BAKEFI-264769 format. One record per residue (C-alpha): x, y, z; residue in three letters; chain. Coordinates in Angstrom, 2 decimals, padded with zeros to 5 digits, always signed. Example, Ala and Ser with C-alpha at 12.3 -4.5 7.8 and 13.67 -1.06 7.14 Angstrom:
BAKEFI-264769
+---------+---------+---------+------+-----+
|    east |   north |      up | type | mol |
+---------+---------+---------+------+-----+
| +012.30 | -004.50 | +007.80 |  ALA |   A |
| +013.67 | -001.06 | +007.14 |  SER |   A |
+---------+---------+---------+------+-----+
end
This chain:
BAKEFI-264769
+---------+---------+---------+------+-----+
|    east |   north |      up | type | mol |
+---------+---------+---------+------+-----+
| +066.29 | -072.68 | -088.86 |  MET |   A |
| +070.09 | -072.50 | -088.45 |  ILE |   A |
| +069.82 | -074.46 | -085.21 |  LYS |   A |
| +067.81 | -077.15 | -086.98 |  ASN |   A |
| +070.42 | -077.35 | -089.75 |  ILE |   A |
| +073.15 | -078.00 | -087.19 |  PHE |   A |
| +071.09 | -080.77 | -085.60 |  LYS |   A |
| +070.19 | -082.29 | -088.94 |  LEU |   A |
| +073.79 | -082.15 | -090.13 |  SER |   A |
| +074.93 | -084.00 | -087.01 |  TRP |   A |
| +072.31 | -086.70 | -087.59 |  ARG |   A |
| +073.20 | -086.98 | -091.27 |  ASN |   A |
| +076.86 | -087.76 | -090.71 |  ILE |   A |
| +075.83 | -090.77 | -088.59 |  TRP |   A |
| +073.29 | -092.21 | -091.03 |  ARG |   A |
| +076.12 | -094.25 | -092.56 |  ASN |   A |
| +078.50 | -094.92 | -089.66 |  LYS |   A |
| +081.04 | -096.88 | -091.68 |  ARG |   A |
| +081.36 | -094.10 | -094.26 |  ARG |   A |
| +081.69 | -091.49 | -091.52 |  THR |   A |
| +084.33 | -093.45 | -089.60 |  VAL |   A |
| +086.39 | -093.90 | -092.78 |  ILE |   A |
| +086.20 | -090.17 | -093.43 |  THR |   A |
| +087.18 | -089.37 | -089.84 |  PHE |   A |
| +090.16 | -091.72 | -090.18 |  LEU |   A |
| +091.29 | -090.11 | -093.43 |  ALA |   A |
| +091.37 | -086.68 | -091.78 |  VAL |   A |
| +092.90 | -088.00 | -088.52 |  ALA |   A |
| +095.67 | -089.99 | -090.24 |  VAL |   A |
| +096.43 | -087.04 | -092.49 |  GLY |   A |
| +096.78 | -084.67 | -089.51 |  VAL |   A |
| +098.89 | -087.24 | -087.61 |  MET |   A |
| +101.20 | -087.56 | -090.62 |  THR |   A |
| +101.65 | -083.80 | -090.88 |  LEU |   A |
| +102.42 | -083.44 | -087.16 |  ILE |   A |
| +104.96 | -086.24 | -087.18 |  PHE |   A |
| +106.70 | -085.25 | -090.42 |  MET |   A |
| +106.94 | -081.55 | -089.53 |  GLN |   A |
| +108.33 | -082.46 | -086.09 |  SER |   A |
| +110.76 | -084.90 | -087.69 |  TYR |   A |
| +111.98 | -082.36 | -090.25 |  ILE |   A |
| +112.40 | -079.68 | -087.57 |  ASN |   A |
| +114.37 | -082.19 | -085.51 |  GLY |   A |
| +116.71 | -082.95 | -088.41 |  ILE |   A |
| +117.29 | -079.25 | -089.07 |  MET |   A |
| +117.88 | -078.36 | -085.42 |  ASN |   A |
| +120.11 | -081.33 | -084.64 |  SER |   A |
| +122.24 | -080.75 | -087.74 |  ALA |   A |
| +122.67 | -077.05 | -086.93 |  THR |   A |
| +123.38 | -077.75 | -083.26 |  ASP |   A |
| +125.91 | -080.46 | -084.10 |  ALA |   A |
| +127.73 | -078.23 | -086.59 |  MET |   A |
| +127.90 | -075.38 | -084.07 |  VAL |   A |
| +129.24 | -077.60 | -081.28 |  LYS |   A |
| +131.63 | -079.70 | -083.33 |  LEU |   A |
| +132.92 | -077.41 | -086.03 |  ASP |   A |
| +131.77 | -073.79 | -085.80 |  ILE |   A |
| +131.21 | -072.67 | -082.21 |  GLY |   A |
| +129.15 | -069.58 | -081.44 |  HIS |   A |
| +132.17 | -067.54 | -082.53 |  ILE |   A |
| +135.25 | -068.87 | -084.30 |  LYS |   A |
| +138.77 | -067.41 | -084.26 |  LEU |   A |
| +140.76 | -068.58 | -087.24 |  VAL |   A |
| +143.58 | -067.58 | -089.57 |  ASN |   A |
| +142.01 | -066.20 | -092.80 |  PRO |   A |
| +144.28 | -068.37 | -094.96 |  GLU |   A |
| +143.35 | -071.50 | -093.03 |  TYR |   A |
| +139.70 | -070.62 | -093.53 |  LEU |   A |
| +140.22 | -070.18 | -097.27 |  ARG |   A |
| +142.04 | -073.52 | -097.61 |  LEU |   A |
| +140.19 | -075.46 | -094.92 |  LYS |   A |
| +139.11 | -078.25 | -097.28 |  ARG |   A |
| +142.75 | -079.40 | -097.58 |  ILE |   A |
| +143.50 | -078.66 | -093.90 |  MET |   A |
| +146.77 | -076.69 | -094.28 |  PRO |   A |
| +148.95 | -077.08 | -091.21 |  LYS |   A |
| +150.91 | -073.82 | -091.15 |  GLU |   A |
| +148.10 | -071.21 | -090.91 |  TYR |   A |
| +147.30 | -070.98 | -087.21 |  MET |   A |
| +146.02 | -068.71 | -084.46 |  VAL |   A |
| +149.21 | -067.90 | -082.51 |  PRO |   A |
| +149.79 | -067.59 | -078.76 |  ASP |   A |
| +146.62 | -069.26 | -077.52 |  ILE |   A |
| +147.21 | -068.28 | -073.89 |  ASP |   A |
| +147.27 | -064.59 | -074.78 |  ARG |   A |
| +144.21 | -064.94 | -077.02 |  VAL |   A |
| +142.34 | -066.78 | -074.26 |  THR |   A |
| +143.20 | -064.10 | -071.68 |  ALA |   A |
| +141.97 | -061.34 | -074.00 |  ALA |   A |
| +138.77 | -063.16 | -074.95 |  VAL |   A |
| +137.90 | -064.03 | -071.35 |  ASN |   A |
| +137.73 | -060.32 | -070.54 |  ARG |   A |
| +134.73 | -059.99 | -072.86 |  VAL |   A |
| +131.42 | -060.30 | -071.03 |  LYS |   A |
| +129.31 | -063.29 | -072.03 |  GLY |   A |
| +132.10 | -065.67 | -073.09 |  VAL |   A |
| +131.61 | -069.01 | -071.32 |  ASP |   A |
| +134.20 | -071.25 | -072.96 |  MET |   A |
| +137.36 | -070.94 | -075.06 |  VAL |   A |
| +138.04 | -074.19 | -076.93 |  ASP |   A |
| +141.23 | -074.30 | -079.07 |  PRO |   A |
| +141.51 | -077.14 | -081.58 |  ARG |   A |
| +143.98 | -078.52 | -084.10 |  ILE |   A |
| +142.96 | -080.63 | -087.11 |  ARG |   A |
| +145.32 | -082.42 | -089.45 |  PHE |   A |
| +145.40 | -085.36 | -091.83 |  ASN |   A |
| +147.32 | -088.33 | -090.54 |  VAL |   A |
| +148.40 | -091.77 | -091.72 |  LEU |   A |
| +147.51 | -094.42 | -089.16 |  LEU |   A |
| +149.52 | -097.61 | -088.98 |  SER |   A |
| +148.98 | -100.78 | -086.96 |  HIS |   A |
| +150.85 | -103.90 | -087.98 |  GLY |   A |
| +150.15 | -104.41 | -091.68 |  ASN |   A |
| +147.07 | -102.19 | -091.67 |  ASP |   A |
| +147.22 | -098.56 | -092.78 |  ASN |   A |
| +144.42 | -096.00 | -093.04 |  GLU |   A |
| +144.04 | -092.27 | -093.57 |  ILE |   A |
| +142.35 | -090.43 | -090.72 |  GLY |   A |
| +141.76 | -086.97 | -089.32 |  ILE |   A |
| +143.33 | -086.17 | -085.96 |  ALA |   A |
| +141.69 | -083.56 | -083.73 |  VAL |   A |
| +143.79 | -082.09 | -080.96 |  GLY |   A |
| +141.65 | -080.61 | -078.19 |  MET |   A |
| +141.29 | -079.99 | -074.49 |  ASP |   A |
| +139.39 | -083.14 | -073.33 |  PRO |   A |
| +137.48 | -081.58 | -070.37 |  PRO |   A |
| +136.35 | -078.58 | -072.44 |  LEU |   A |
| +135.10 | -080.69 | -075.34 |  VAL |   A |
| +133.36 | -083.06 | -072.97 |  ASP |   A |
| +131.56 | -080.19 | -071.25 |  ASP |   A |
| +130.31 | -079.03 | -074.62 |  ASN |   A |
| +129.41 | -082.18 | -076.59 |  ILE |   A |
| +129.59 | -084.92 | -073.93 |  GLN |   A |
| +132.04 | -086.92 | -076.04 |  LEU |   A |
| +132.81 | -089.16 | -073.06 |  SER |   A |
| +129.19 | -090.42 | -073.25 |  HIS |   A |
| +129.93 | -091.71 | -076.75 |  GLN |   A |
| +132.88 | -093.85 | -075.62 |  VAL |   A |
| +131.58 | -097.43 | -075.86 |  THR |   A |
| +134.83 | -099.20 | -074.97 |  GLU |   A |
| +137.66 | -098.12 | -072.67 |  GLY |   A |
| +137.66 | -094.64 | -071.19 |  ARG |   A |
| +137.71 | -090.99 | -072.17 |  TYR |   A |
| +140.87 | -088.95 | -072.74 |  LEU |   A |
| +142.87 | -087.28 | -070.00 |  GLU |   A |
| +144.45 | -083.88 | -070.55 |  ARG |   A |
| +148.04 | -085.21 | -070.46 |  ASP |   A |
| +149.56 | -088.37 | -071.83 |  GLY |   A |
| +150.25 | -089.88 | -075.23 |  ARG |   A |
| +146.83 | -091.41 | -075.75 |  GLU |   A |
| +143.86 | -091.12 | -078.07 |  LEU |   A |
| +140.29 | -092.23 | -078.66 |  ILE |   A |
| +139.20 | -093.44 | -082.08 |  ILE |   A |
| +135.94 | -093.88 | -084.00 |  GLY |   A |
| +134.55 | -097.40 | -084.06 |  ARG |   A |
| +134.45 | -097.77 | -087.85 |  LYS |   A |
| +138.02 | -096.51 | -088.13 |  LEU |   A |
| +139.12 | -098.91 | -085.39 |  ALA |   A |
| +137.48 | -101.79 | -087.25 |  GLU |   A |
| +139.27 | -100.89 | -090.48 |  LYS |   A |
| +142.60 | -100.88 | -088.62 |  LEU |   A |
| +141.79 | -104.00 | -086.57 |  ASN |   A |
| +142.69 | -102.23 | -083.33 |  VAL |   A |
| +141.21 | -102.40 | -079.86 |  ALA |   A |
| +141.56 | -100.60 | -076.54 |  VAL |   A |
| +145.17 | -100.69 | -075.20 |  ASP |   A |
| +146.63 | -101.26 | -078.69 |  ASP |   A |
| +149.38 | -098.95 | -079.90 |  GLU |   A |
| +148.73 | -096.89 | -083.02 |  LEU |   A |
| +151.42 | -095.09 | -085.01 |  LEU |   A |
| +150.47 | -091.62 | -086.28 |  LEU |   A |
| +152.47 | -090.30 | -089.23 |  ILE |   A |
| +152.13 | -086.74 | -090.53 |  THR |   A |
| +154.11 | -083.64 | -091.46 |  THR |   A |
| +154.59 | -080.63 | -089.18 |  ASP |   A |
| +154.05 | -076.96 | -090.08 |  ILE |   A |
| +157.44 | -076.99 | -091.80 |  ASN |   A |
| +156.38 | -080.08 | -093.77 |  TYR |   A |
| +158.96 | -082.30 | -092.12 |  SER |   A |
| +157.83 | -085.88 | -091.51 |  SER |   A |
| +156.86 | -086.76 | -087.95 |  TYR |   A |
| +155.76 | -090.08 | -086.42 |  ALA |   A |
| +154.58 | -090.74 | -082.90 |  LEU |   A |
| +153.05 | -093.81 | -081.25 |  ALA |   A |
| +149.87 | -093.40 | -079.17 |  PHE |   A |
| +147.95 | -095.75 | -076.91 |  LYS |   A |
| +144.28 | -096.27 | -077.73 |  ILE |   A |
| +142.39 | -095.72 | -074.46 |  VAL |   A |
| +138.87 | -095.58 | -075.84 |  GLY |   A |
| +136.64 | -096.26 | -078.85 |  ILE |   A |
| +133.72 | -093.92 | -079.49 |  PHE |   A |
| +130.56 | -094.26 | -081.55 |  GLU |   A |
| +128.64 | -091.05 | -082.16 |  THR |   A |
| +126.23 | -092.31 | -084.81 |  GLY |   A |
| +127.59 | -089.77 | -087.31 |  TYR |   A |
| +129.06 | -091.95 | -090.05 |  SER |   A |
| +131.77 | -089.45 | -091.02 |  TYR |   A |
| +133.06 | -089.03 | -087.46 |  MET |   A |
| +133.07 | -092.74 | -086.69 |  ASP |   A |
| +134.88 | -093.58 | -089.94 |  LYS |   A |
| +137.65 | -090.99 | -089.96 |  TYR |   A |
| +138.14 | -089.11 | -086.68 |  LEU |   A |
| +140.38 | -089.66 | -083.71 |  LEU |   A |
| +140.89 | -087.29 | -080.77 |  PHE |   A |
| +144.09 | -086.64 | -078.84 |  LEU |   A |
| +145.15 | -084.07 | -076.21 |  PRO |   A |
| +145.96 | -080.64 | -077.61 |  LEU |   A |
| +149.61 | -080.59 | -076.32 |  PRO |   A |
| +150.32 | -083.85 | -078.19 |  GLN |   A |
| +148.86 | -082.43 | -081.40 |  ALA |   A |
| +150.97 | -079.29 | -080.98 |  GLN |   A |
| +154.05 | -081.48 | -080.53 |  THR |   A |
| +153.33 | -083.44 | -083.70 |  MET |   A |
| +152.92 | -080.24 | -085.74 |  LEU |   A |
| +155.80 | -078.44 | -083.99 |  ASP |   A |
| +153.58 | -075.36 | -083.74 |  CYS |   A |
| +154.22 | -074.27 | -080.16 |  GLY |   A |
| +151.28 | -072.70 | -078.35 |  ASN |   A |
| +149.05 | -072.30 | -081.41 |  ALA |   A |
| +145.86 | -073.81 | -082.82 |  ALA |   A |
| +144.08 | -073.92 | -086.14 |  HIS |   A |
| +140.77 | -072.79 | -084.67 |  GLU |   A |
| +139.56 | -071.37 | -081.39 |  VAL |   A |
| +135.86 | -072.02 | -080.83 |  LEU |   A |
| +134.12 | -069.67 | -078.42 |  LEU |   A |
| +130.83 | -070.47 | -076.71 |  PHE |   A |
| +128.81 | -067.65 | -075.19 |  ILE |   A |
| +125.85 | -067.46 | -072.80 |  ASP |   A |
| +123.51 | -065.95 | -075.43 |  ASP |   A |
| +124.18 | -067.35 | -078.93 |  PRO |   A |
| +121.84 | -064.78 | -080.51 |  GLU |   A |
| +124.29 | -062.04 | -079.45 |  ARG |   A |
| +127.18 | -063.65 | -081.29 |  ALA |   A |
| +127.56 | -060.81 | -083.81 |  VAL |   A |
| +127.75 | -058.13 | -081.08 |  ALA |   A |
| +130.11 | -060.19 | -078.92 |  VAL |   A |
| +132.33 | -060.85 | -081.97 |  ALA |   A |
| +132.74 | -057.08 | -082.36 |  GLY |   A |
| +133.84 | -056.79 | -078.73 |  GLU |   A |
| +136.30 | -059.65 | -079.21 |  ILE |   A |
| +137.87 | -057.92 | -082.21 |  ARG |   A |
| +138.44 | -054.88 | -080.01 |  THR |   A |
| +139.90 | -057.03 | -077.22 |  ALA |   A |
| +142.32 | -058.70 | -079.67 |  LEU |   A |
| +143.49 | -055.42 | -081.19 |  ALA |   A |
| +146.57 | -055.45 | -078.95 |  GLY |   A |
| +147.64 | -058.93 | -080.04 |  HIS |   A |
| +150.94 | -058.78 | -082.01 |  PRO |   A |
| +149.41 | -060.86 | -084.81 |  GLN |   A |
| +145.85 | -059.57 | -084.67 |  ALA |   A |
| +145.82 | -059.36 | -088.47 |  GLY |   A |
| +146.14 | -063.14 | -088.64 |  ASP |   A |
| +143.02 | -063.70 | -086.58 |  ILE |   A |
| +139.56 | -063.51 | -088.12 |  GLU |   A |
| +136.54 | -063.42 | -085.79 |  VAL |   A |
| +133.44 | -065.13 | -087.24 |  ILE |   A |
| +130.06 | -065.37 | -085.43 |  PRO |   A |
| +128.09 | -068.50 | -086.25 |  TRP |   A |
| +125.44 | -066.51 | -088.14 |  GLN |   A |
| +128.11 | -065.47 | -090.66 |  GLN |   A |
| +129.83 | -068.83 | -091.02 |  ASP |   A |
| +130.17 | -069.82 | -094.66 |  GLU |   A |
| +129.35 | -073.51 | -094.13 |  LEU |   A |
| +126.26 | -072.80 | -092.08 |  LEU |   A |
| +125.24 | -069.99 | -094.44 |  GLY |   A |
| +125.34 | -072.33 | -097.44 |  GLU |   A |
| +124.09 | -075.52 | -095.86 |  LEU |   A |
| +121.11 | -074.32 | -093.80 |  VAL |   A |
| +119.28 | -072.59 | -096.71 |  PRO |   A |
| +119.94 | -075.65 | -098.89 |  MET |   A |
| +118.53 | -077.95 | -096.21 |  MET |   A |
| +115.55 | -075.65 | -095.71 |  GLN |   A |
| +114.80 | -075.73 | -099.45 |  ASP |   A |
| +115.10 | -079.53 | -099.65 |  ILE |   A |
| +113.05 | -080.30 | -096.55 |  TRP |   A |
| +110.58 | -077.52 | -097.39 |  GLY |   A |
| +109.95 | -079.13 | -100.78 |  ALA |   A |
| +109.52 | -082.55 | -099.15 |  ILE |   A |
| +107.05 | -081.10 | -096.64 |  MET |   A |
| +105.04 | -079.47 | -099.43 |  LYS |   A |
| +104.82 | -082.81 | -101.25 |  ILE |   A |
| +103.64 | -084.50 | -098.03 |  ILE |   A |
| +101.03 | -081.78 | -097.50 |  MET |   A |
| +099.85 | -082.21 | -101.10 |  LEU |   A |
| +099.49 | -085.98 | -100.67 |  ILE |   A |
| +097.68 | -085.62 | -097.34 |  VAL |   A |
| +095.44 | -082.93 | -098.81 |  GLY |   A |
| +094.55 | -085.09 | -101.81 |  LEU |   A |
| +093.68 | -088.08 | -099.59 |  VAL |   A |
| +091.40 | -085.96 | -097.40 |  ILE |   A |
| +089.93 | -084.17 | -100.41 |  LEU |   A |
| +089.17 | -087.41 | -102.27 |  ASN |   A |
| +087.55 | -089.02 | -099.24 |  THR |   A |
| +085.41 | -085.98 | -098.42 |  MET |   A |
| +084.43 | -085.49 | -102.06 |  LEU |   A |
| +083.19 | -089.05 | -102.45 |  MET |   A |
| +081.40 | -088.89 | -099.10 |  THR |   A |
| +079.26 | -085.96 | -100.25 |  VAL |   A |
| +078.69 | -087.12 | -103.82 |  MET |   A |
| +077.45 | -090.49 | -102.61 |  GLU |   A |
| +074.66 | -088.57 | -100.90 |  ARG |   A |
| +073.24 | -086.76 | -103.92 |  PHE |   A |
| +070.16 | -089.01 | -103.72 |  HIS |   A |
| +069.58 | -087.86 | -100.13 |  GLU |   A |
| +070.03 | -084.27 | -101.25 |  ILE |   A |
| +067.36 | -084.86 | -103.92 |  GLY |   A |
| +064.97 | -086.08 | -101.24 |  VAL |   A |
| +065.65 | -083.00 | -099.11 |  MET |   A |
| +064.99 | -080.68 | -102.04 |  LYS |   A |
| +061.79 | -082.52 | -102.81 |  ALA |   A |
| +060.71 | -081.98 | -099.20 |  LEU |   A |
| +061.14 | -078.23 | -099.62 |  GLY |   A |
| +064.70 | -077.48 | -098.48 |  PHE |   A |
| +066.08 | -074.38 | -100.17 |  LYS |   A |
| +069.37 | -074.42 | -102.07 |  ASN |   A |
| +071.12 | -072.24 | -099.50 |  LEU |   A |
| +069.95 | -074.49 | -096.67 |  GLU |   A |
| +071.31 | -077.57 | -098.46 |  VAL |   A |
| +074.62 | -075.79 | -099.12 |  PHE |   A |
| +074.98 | -074.73 | -095.47 |  VAL |   A |
| +074.11 | -078.23 | -094.28 |  MET |   A |
| +076.81 | -079.81 | -096.45 |  ILE |   A |
| +079.40 | -077.32 | -095.20 |  MET |   A |
| +078.38 | -077.89 | -091.57 |  VAL |   A |
| +078.69 | -081.65 | -092.03 |  GLU |   A |
| +082.17 | -081.15 | -093.49 |  ALA |   A |
| +083.06 | -078.90 | -090.57 |  ALA |   A |
| +081.92 | -081.56 | -088.08 |  TYR |   A |
| +083.96 | -084.25 | -089.81 |  ILE |   A |
| +086.98 | -082.00 | -090.34 |  GLY |   A |
| +087.08 | -080.70 | -086.77 |  VAL |   A |
| +086.51 | -084.08 | -085.11 |  ILE |   A |
| +088.94 | -085.90 | -087.43 |  GLY |   A |
| +091.59 | -083.20 | -087.05 |  ALA |   A |
| +091.24 | -083.13 | -083.26 |  LEU |   A |
| +091.53 | -086.93 | -083.09 |  VAL |   A |
| +094.62 | -086.77 | -085.33 |  GLY |   A |
| +096.08 | -084.05 | -083.13 |  GLY |   A |
| +095.27 | -085.98 | -079.95 |  ALA |   A |
| +097.17 | -088.98 | -081.31 |  LEU |   A |
| +099.93 | -087.30 | -083.33 |  GLY |   A |
| +100.86 | -084.70 | -080.72 |  GLY |   A |
| +101.64 | -087.09 | -077.82 |  PRO |   A |
| +103.35 | -089.52 | -080.23 |  LEU |   A |
| +105.70 | -086.80 | -081.53 |  SER |   A |
| +106.30 | -085.50 | -077.99 |  ALA |   A |
| +107.19 | -089.03 | -076.84 |  TRP |   A |
| +109.54 | -089.60 | -079.79 |  LEU |   A |
| +111.14 | -086.24 | -079.00 |  GLU |   A |
| +112.41 | -087.82 | -075.77 |  LYS |   A |
| +113.16 | -091.36 | -076.95 |  THR |   A |
| +114.43 | -090.57 | -080.46 |  GLY |   A |
| +114.11 | -092.62 | -083.66 |  ILE |   A |
| +116.78 | -095.19 | -084.46 |  ASP |   A |
| +117.48 | -094.46 | -088.13 |  VAL |   A |
| +119.75 | -097.52 | -088.41 |  THR |   A |
| +116.85 | -099.87 | -087.69 |  LYS |   A |
| +114.62 | -098.02 | -090.14 |  MET |   A |
| +117.07 | -097.75 | -093.04 |  LEU |   A |
| +119.44 | -100.61 | -092.25 |  GLY |   A |
| +123.10 | -100.49 | -091.28 |  GLU |   A |
| +124.26 | -100.91 | -094.89 |  GLY |   A |
| +122.35 | -097.86 | -096.13 |  LEU |   A |
| +123.51 | -095.72 | -093.21 |  MET |   A |
| +127.11 | -096.51 | -094.15 |  GLU |   A |
| +126.59 | -094.74 | -097.47 |  LYS |   A |
| +125.87 | -091.39 | -095.78 |  PHE |   A |
| +129.54 | -090.41 | -095.89 |  ASP |   A |
| +129.01 | -086.66 | -095.40 |  ILE |   A |
| +131.90 | -084.57 | -093.96 |  PRO |   A |
| +129.57 | -082.72 | -091.60 |  ILE |   A |
| +127.56 | -084.01 | -088.63 |  PRO |   A |
| +124.26 | -084.11 | -090.50 |  MET |   A |
| +122.72 | -087.54 | -090.10 |  LEU |   A |
| +123.00 | -089.32 | -086.77 |  ALA |   A |
| +122.11 | -092.86 | -085.76 |  LYS |   A |
| +119.29 | -091.57 | -083.54 |  ILE |   A |
| +117.24 | -088.54 | -084.56 |  LEU |   A |
| +114.94 | -086.61 | -082.26 |  TYR |   A |
| +111.78 | -084.91 | -083.59 |  PRO |   A |
| +111.21 | -081.34 | -082.46 |  ASP |   A |
| +107.51 | -081.08 | -081.60 |  PHE |   A |
| +105.81 | -077.78 | -080.77 |  SER |   A |
| +102.31 | -076.47 | -080.11 |  LEU |   A |
| +102.52 | -074.42 | -083.32 |  ALA |   A |
| +102.99 | -077.62 | -085.37 |  ILE |   A |
| +099.95 | -079.17 | -083.68 |  LEU |   A |
| +097.74 | -076.12 | -084.33 |  ILE |   A |
| +098.86 | -075.75 | -087.96 |  HIS |   A |
| +098.17 | -079.42 | -088.71 |  ALA |   A |
| +094.69 | -079.30 | -087.16 |  ILE |   A |
| +093.81 | -076.10 | -089.02 |  VAL |   A |
| +095.13 | -077.61 | -092.26 |  PHE |   A |
| +092.93 | -080.70 | -091.81 |  GLY |   A |
| +089.80 | -078.64 | -091.17 |  VAL |   A |
| +090.43 | -076.25 | -094.08 |  ILE |   A |
| +091.08 | -079.08 | -096.55 |  VAL |   A |
| +087.90 | -080.85 | -095.41 |  ALA |   A |
| +085.87 | -077.69 | -096.06 |  LEU |   A |
| +087.52 | -077.01 | -099.41 |  ILE |   A |
| +086.90 | -080.62 | -100.47 |  ALA |   A |
| +083.11 | -080.28 | -100.24 |  VAL |   A |
| +082.87 | -076.88 | -101.93 |  LEU |   A |
| +082.54 | -078.38 | -105.41 |  TYR |   A |
| +079.78 | -080.92 | -104.64 |  PRO |   A |
| +078.04 | -078.36 | -102.42 |  ALA |   A |
| +077.99 | -075.80 | -105.25 |  ILE |   A |
| +076.96 | -078.48 | -107.73 |  LYS |   A |
| +074.02 | -079.41 | -105.50 |  SER |   A |
| +072.75 | -075.81 | -105.76 |  LEU |   A |
| +072.26 | -076.22 | -109.50 |  ARG |   A |
| +070.58 | -079.62 | -109.34 |  MET |   A |
| +066.86 | -080.13 | -109.39 |  SER |   A |
| +065.42 | -082.92 | -107.22 |  PRO |   A |
| +065.01 | -085.11 | -110.31 |  VAL |   A |
| +068.66 | -084.58 | -111.35 |  GLU |   A |
| +069.82 | -085.43 | -107.83 |  ALA |   A |
| +067.80 | -088.68 | -107.89 |  PHE |   A |
| +069.41 | -089.63 | -111.21 |  ARG |   A |
| +072.96 | -088.68 | -110.19 |  SER |   A |
| +075.60 | -091.37 | -110.74 |  GLU |   A |
| +078.53 | -089.67 | -108.94 |  LEU |   A |
| +079.65 | -087.88 | -112.11 |  LYS |   A |
| +082.20 | -085.15 | -111.42 |  VAL |   A |
+---------+---------+---------+------+-----+
end
């Protein structure tokens, strides 16, 4: 009998092909939506975390505790001293791949009659390029060299100052003793990262020039360390503290693995909560669409169910048949959705999604966030787990959707089924 029910269920779902195709599409589109949105949200989370680690945090950060406490106002005088000695000590620790000292300070930029506030980042150009491929973001001119009084500037900042490649830009700031200092630099390149904050406010110059402007000698505000196994950052940080114990000013150096970074510790849970809530809303909407379609599909067939009962089908047999039909529709629809949504998300993972075209340049300009959180091009992060979860979700919702009409059919006599007018 069970075998006959499976055959009959398969025939039943094709008695009204248009209705069945619409139901398949509802499940398939719902599963596709879940796959794409979960991949997209994972991509946002991963790209934001990766960008923060590479641009601002490192796998391990060496920093003066006072600078860390006052970082929002970027104090100039609290620095990690004697970078060469720190680098030599750190390089003796196994697993350290790169030591990247950086200086950050507010600066007044002047060109002709135009003046703007910016943030200057002094760094070692080859090291930074190895890590974040900044040279690939230079759209005009060339990338920085290690020596020379030159800089590269964000496109939006360059537009506000009306400057171009080969123009001279005057940088005005105060050194660590708060004495005024001004120095002219040649613009050798203009970069465009897609991160609104970086393109609007940042400029990069060689570390020695930044040290000259701040009169800080061989020091830096932060030393970012990158290691071969980021998951071991806490253990490696402990070894680094031991290696730095002999430094004359070891008390002025705090060692922070990325897992314990305050910014990342606050931001990631907040992002997870926000995107988690959005994903739940999407799942609810998708679930309601599938549920409504499946519900109406079964309830439209109450007359057919009345005929079956009149022909001698038992209540349990009718119930099983309805559930099998739902399983057929749910499985086929979910598999079709997975077959379309999976490759689409995998393809977009390589090509990326141009957010500027989707939202418009004007709206993107309003995302003035002082962290690298929203880029011009975002890449979904698709995985097999996302595909499986979406397919399972589609099938389960399809089965849940028909539980009510299936149970209701158990209580209906053939006469009641004939007279049914789709009343819930």
